[in-house]
KOLDRENTOR-324287 format. One record per residue (C-alpha): residue in one letter; chain; z, y, x. Coordinates in Angstrom, 3 decimals. Each point is the difference from the previous one (the first is absolute). Layout:
# KOLDRENTOR-324287
REC_aa_ch_pz_py_px
REC_A_A_Z_Y_X .
...
This chain:
# KOLDRENTOR-324287
REC_aa_ch_pz_py_px
REC_M_A_77.547_102.335_111.077 .
REC_S_A_2.435_-2.071_-2.042 .
REC_L_A_-1.241_-3.330_-1.068 .
REC_F_A_1.282_-2.180_-2.932 .
REC_E_A_-0.758_-3.497_-1.369 .
REC_T_A_0.848_-1.665_-3.336 .
REC_Q_A_2.427_-2.741_0.275 .
REC_E_A_1.680_-2.352_-2.574 .
REC_I_A_3.861_-0.025_0.098 .
REC_A_A_2.564_-2.003_-2.015 .
REC_C_A_2.821_1.685_-1.485 .
REC_P_A_3.205_-1.535_1.359 .
REC_S_A_1.785_0.202_-3.454 .
REC_C_A_-2.645_-1.441_-2.425 .
REC_Q_A_-2.606_-1.392_2.539 .
REC_H_A_-2.798_1.930_-1.864 .
REC_A_A_-2.932_0.584_2.319 .
REC_Q_A_-1.645_3.384_-0.036 .
REC_Q_A_-2.579_2.000_2.354 .
REC_V_A_1.062_2.888_1.784 .
REC_D_A_-1.372_2.271_2.675 .
REC_V_A_1.561_-0.498_3.300 .
REC_A_A_-0.473_2.030_3.189 .
REC_F_A_-1.119_-1.435_3.301 .
REC_T_A_-0.613_3.183_1.732 .
REC_L_A_1.824_3.208_-0.609 .
REC_N_A_-1.340_3.218_1.521 .
REC_A_A_2.859_2.638_-0.473 .
REC_S_A_-1.917_2.437_1.869 .
REC_R_A_-2.256_0.401_-2.929 .
REC_R_A_2.384_-1.066_-2.891 .
REC_A_A_3.387_1.615_0.680 .
REC_D_A_0.965_-1.052_-3.379 .
REC_L_A_-0.095_-3.623_1.079 .
REC_R_A_2.654_0.836_2.795 .
REC_D_A_2.229_1.876_-2.455 .
REC_A_A_-0.215_-3.031_-2.510 .
REC_I_A_1.107_-2.296_2.851 .
REC_I_A_2.886_2.156_0.853 .
REC_D_A_1.251_0.424_-3.648 .
REC_R_A_-0.542_-3.733_-0.565 .
REC_S_A_-2.388_0.423_-2.680 .
REC_Y_A_-3.117_-1.446_1.841 .
REC_Q_A_-1.610_-3.218_-1.247 .
REC_R_A_2.496_-0.645_-2.702 .
REC_F_A_-1.222_-1.551_-3.193 .
REC_A_A_1.477_-1.301_-3.335 .
REC_C_A_-0.792_-3.468_-1.263 .
REC_E_A_-2.348_0.269_-3.012 .
REC_Q_A_1.900_-2.789_-1.830 .
REC_C_A_3.551_0.577_0.518 .
REC_G_A_0.358_3.371_1.672 .
REC_A_A_1.662_-1.105_3.089 .
REC_A_A_-0.532_2.162_3.273 .
REC_L_A_-2.515_-1.365_2.418 .
REC_R_A_-0.601_1.031_3.588 .
REC_P_A_-2.089_-2.269_2.187 .
REC_E_A_1.207_0.149_3.650 .
REC_P_A_-2.060_2.036_2.484 .
REC_H_A_-2.998_-1.543_1.894 .
REC_L_A_-1.689_3.088_1.387 .
REC_T_A_-0.640_2.543_2.736 .
REC_Y_A_1.213_3.527_-0.380 .
REC_L_A_-1.802_2.930_1.832 .
REC_D_A_1.350_3.544_0.154 .
REC_I_A_-1.945_1.804_2.738 .
REC_R_A_1.704_3.272_-0.213 .
REC_R_A_3.457_-1.727_0.348 .
REC_N_A_-1.445_-2.287_2.726 .
REC_Q_A_0.992_-3.184_-1.794 .
REC_W_A_-1.819_-3.263_-0.231 .
REC_I_A_2.078_-2.891_-1.635 .
REC_L_A_-0.562_-3.504_-0.980 .
REC_A_A_2.108_-0.817_-2.952 .
REC_K_A_0.706_-3.511_-1.039 .
REC_S_A_2.300_-1.609_-2.331 .
REC_V_A_3.756_-0.783_0.446 .
REC_S_A_-0.695_-3.821_-0.047 .
REC_D_A_-2.306_0.617_3.105 .
REC_L_A_2.933_1.272_2.214 .
REC_A_A_0.552_-3.415_1.492 .
REC_H_A_-3.453_0.198_1.645 .
REC_W_A_0.373_3.616_1.365 .
REC_S_A_-1.425_-0.899_3.430 .
REC_A_A_-3.145_-1.382_-1.379 .
REC_F_A_-0.427_3.121_-2.087 .
REC_E_A_0.586_2.292_3.029 .
REC_T_A_-3.124_-1.811_1.477 .
REC_A_A_-1.980_0.433_-3.128 .
REC_A_A_0.968_3.559_-0.160 .
REC_R_A_-1.318_0.678_3.513 .
REC_V_A_-3.313_-1.966_-0.673 .
REC_I_A_-0.571_2.000_-3.168 .
REC_F_A_0.856_3.365_1.591 .
REC_D_A_-2.188_-0.589_2.975 .
REC_E_A_-2.988_-0.796_-2.295 .
REC_S_A_0.641_3.243_-1.903 .
REC_Y_A_1.240_2.527_2.600 .
REC_G_A_0.250_-1.957_3.316 .
REC_D_A_-2.365_-1.165_2.540 .
REC_G_A_-2.142_-1.899_-2.664 .
REC_A_A_-0.430_3.285_-1.893 .
REC_P_A_-2.707_2.827_0.323 .
REC_A_A_0.904_2.819_2.296 .
REC_A_A_0.919_2.399_-2.764 .
REC_A_A_2.405_-2.568_-1.493 .
REC_Q_A_1.678_-0.713_3.298 .
REC_A_A_0.535_3.819_0.452 .
REC_T_A_1.849_-0.091_-3.298 .
REC_G_A_1.898_-3.144_0.831 .
REC_A_A_1.270_1.351_3.322 .
REC_D_A_2.593_2.027_-1.941 .
REC_L_A_0.885_-2.669_-2.554 .
REC_Q_A_3.458_-1.773_0.178 .
REC_V_A_-0.400_-3.678_-0.974 .
REC_R_A_2.642_-1.735_-1.941 .
REC_V_A_0.532_-3.311_-1.954 .
REC_V_A_2.387_-0.090_-3.007 .
REC_F_A_1.017_-2.471_-2.696 .
REC_G_A_0.498_1.037_-3.523 .
REC_W_A_-0.176_3.427_-1.987 .
REC_S_A_3.443_0.994_1.282 .
REC_A_A_-0.881_-0.327_3.666 .
REC_L_A_-3.270_1.813_-0.542 .
REC_R_A_1.707_2.852_-1.778 .
REC_E_A_2.580_0.227_2.815 .
REC_K_A_-2.836_0.655_2.586 .
REC_L_A_-1.220_2.845_-2.148 .
REC_L_A_3.402_1.559_-0.459 .
REC_I_A_0.878_-0.352_3.659 .
REC_E_A_-3.144_1.935_0.811 .
REC_A_A_0.649_2.514_-2.566 .
REC_A_A_3.465_0.706_1.407 .
REC_G_A_-1.639_0.418_3.470 .
REC_L_A_1.955_-2.930_1.529 .
REC_D_A_-0.729_-2.635_2.570 .
REC_D_A_-0.134_-3.400_-1.858 .
REC_V_A_1.081_-2.022_3.040 .
REC_A_A_3.029_2.379_0.399 .
REC_V_A_0.650_-0.533_-3.904 .
REC_E_A_-0.044_-3.634_0.481 .
REC_Y_A_2.506_0.228_2.882 .
REC_V_A_2.398_1.835_-2.382 .
REC_K_A_-0.496_-2.692_-2.472 .
REC_V_A_0.806_-2.585_2.619 .
REC_L_A_3.408_1.850_0.675 .
REC_L_A_0.783_0.053_-3.645 .
REC_F_A_-0.774_-3.611_-0.363 .
REC_R_A_2.182_-0.885_2.931 .
REC_A_A_2.753_1.963_-1.476 .
REC_L_A_0.047_-2.030_-3.280 .
REC_E_A_2.877_-2.318_-0.756 .
REC_Q_A_-2.238_-1.779_-2.475 .
REC_M_A_-3.577_0.139_-1.546 .
REC_P_A_-0.270_2.034_-3.067 .
REC_L_A_0.025_-2.569_-2.978 .
REC_A_A_-3.355_-1.733_0.649 .
REC_D_A_-1.332_-1.911_3.212 .
REC_D_A_-3.394_1.609_-0.528 .
REC_A_A_1.097_3.535_-0.045 .
REC_E_A_-1.920_2.363_2.082 .
REC_L_A_1.157_3.367_1.325 .
REC_R_A_-2.452_2.850_-0.540 .
REC_F_A_-0.118_3.637_0.996 .
REC_E_A_0.107_2.286_-3.294 .
REC_G_A_0.055_3.478_1.621 .
REC_L_A_2.051_2.685_1.596 .
REC_G_A_3.358_1.134_-1.387 .
REC_D_A_0.978_3.698_-0.421 .
REC_E_A_1.608_0.114_3.494 .
REC_G_A_-2.860_-1.937_1.673 .
REC_T_A_1.534_-3.491_-0.495 .
REC_L_A_-2.205_-2.970_-0.567 .
REC_R_A_0.334_-1.475_-3.176 .
REC_F_A_-0.727_-3.687_-0.570 .
REC_L_A_-0.105_-2.475_-2.732 .
REC_W_A_0.380_-3.773_-0.132 .
REC_Y_A_-2.708_-1.700_-2.182 .
REC_V_A_-0.418_-3.572_-1.145 .
REC_G_A_-3.246_-1.390_1.318 .
REC_A_A_-3.216_0.238_-2.020 .
REC_S_A_1.953_0.997_-3.129 .
REC_E_A_0.966_3.260_1.573 .
REC_T_A_3.370_-0.021_-1.793 .
REC_P_A_2.317_2.521_1.353 .
REC_V_A_3.230_-1.338_1.352 .
REC_E_A_1.938_2.433_2.114 .
REC_A_A_-0.326_3.527_1.508 .
REC_V_A_0.845_0.537_3.578 .
REC_E_A_0.063_3.259_1.943 .
REC_A_A_-0.176_0.550_3.829 .
REC_P_A_0.962_3.094_2.020 .
REC_R_A_-2.955_1.874_1.573 .
REC_A_A_1.750_-0.386_3.251 .
REC_L_A_-0.931_-3.647_0.232 .
REC_Y_A_-3.562_0.799_-0.415 .
REC_D_A_0.155_2.889_2.415 .
REC_L_A_1.408_-2.159_2.624 .
REC_A_A_-2.648_-2.599_-0.393 .
REC_V_A_-2.647_2.708_0.436 .
REC_N_A_1.697_1.952_2.851 .
REC_D_A_1.125_-2.966_1.978 .
REC_P_A_-2.555_-2.706_-0.233 .
REC_E_A_1.066_-1.649_3.239 .
REC_A_A_3.229_-0.949_-1.554 .
REC_W_A_-1.633_-2.370_-2.216 .
REC_R_A_-3.222_-0.757_1.869 .
REC_T_A_-0.026_-3.697_-0.439 .
REC_L_A_0.546_0.213_-3.716 .
REC_R_A_-2.703_2.644_-0.447 .
REC_E_A_-2.440_-1.979_1.987 .
REC_T_A_0.724_-3.035_-2.398 .
REC_L_A_-0.366_2.177_-3.100 .
REC_S_A_-3.144_1.603_1.149 .
REC_A_A_-1.671_-3.028_1.572 .
REC_G_A_-2.584_-0.122_-2.714 .
REC_P_A_-1.099_1.754_-3.135 .
REC_F_A_2.744_-1.614_-2.041 .
REC_V_A_2.696_2.549_0.823 .
REC_D_A_2.903_-1.212_-2.397 .
REC_M_A_3.534_-1.300_0.462 .
REC_N_A_-1.170_-3.302_-1.446 .
REC_R_A_-1.807_-0.512_3.244 .
REC_L_A_3.456_-0.999_1.548 .
REC_L_A_1.019_-2.096_-3.054 .
REC_V_A_-2.995_-1.979_-1.084 .
REC_P_A_-1.265_-2.498_2.604 .
REC_E_A_-3.746_0.020_0.760 .
REC_E_A_-2.091_-2.647_-1.689 .
REC_A_A_-3.358_-0.809_1.527 .
REC_A_A_-1.995_-0.038_-3.316 .
REC_A_A_-3.582_1.227_-0.603 .
REC_A_A_-0.152_3.328_-1.877 .
């Protein structure tokens, strides 16, 4: 089931505090509408009761979709610096629910689940879009690395993140640069499908990079860019 808790959040514009229901467990197997809301960016958005400003608390939840074999620990963008610690936390949480520490029936379900860790709504949305497009998320990250290396300069903001948006008419991979937690779109990028196909069909050519990108449940180009910090999750 999906589980929610009531939290008090402060409006960044007027500082008014209000209570909202925030998810800490989402089961998209039973609530497909929640998955759709994450994809269309409408999920967990609120308006300030006092000034009407848009509010969206950062994710601190586990996401489950058994039909699509996805189990994801989603944390806030501000937690990104501690990605290594959250990889460890994800393994512990998953093991208790679907791994060796779980009942036999749950272990049978967990055997097919892909475990991932993401930071921010855009990163969670990206994993859902990659799965919907039938792509390998490690190969998609490889394409993003190639695009990043080809840049002459970063687009507008130091905290911009490149996220997969979907497939183009000719199978091209469409990406969009977003600015951190605000999810402000900055610049669109498109990659030839041939880059992705090469990554899938010739894994040996980029074996070292693939092993780095897939060394843990945090499968993201930021694994190469953000130094690990030994902090408790």
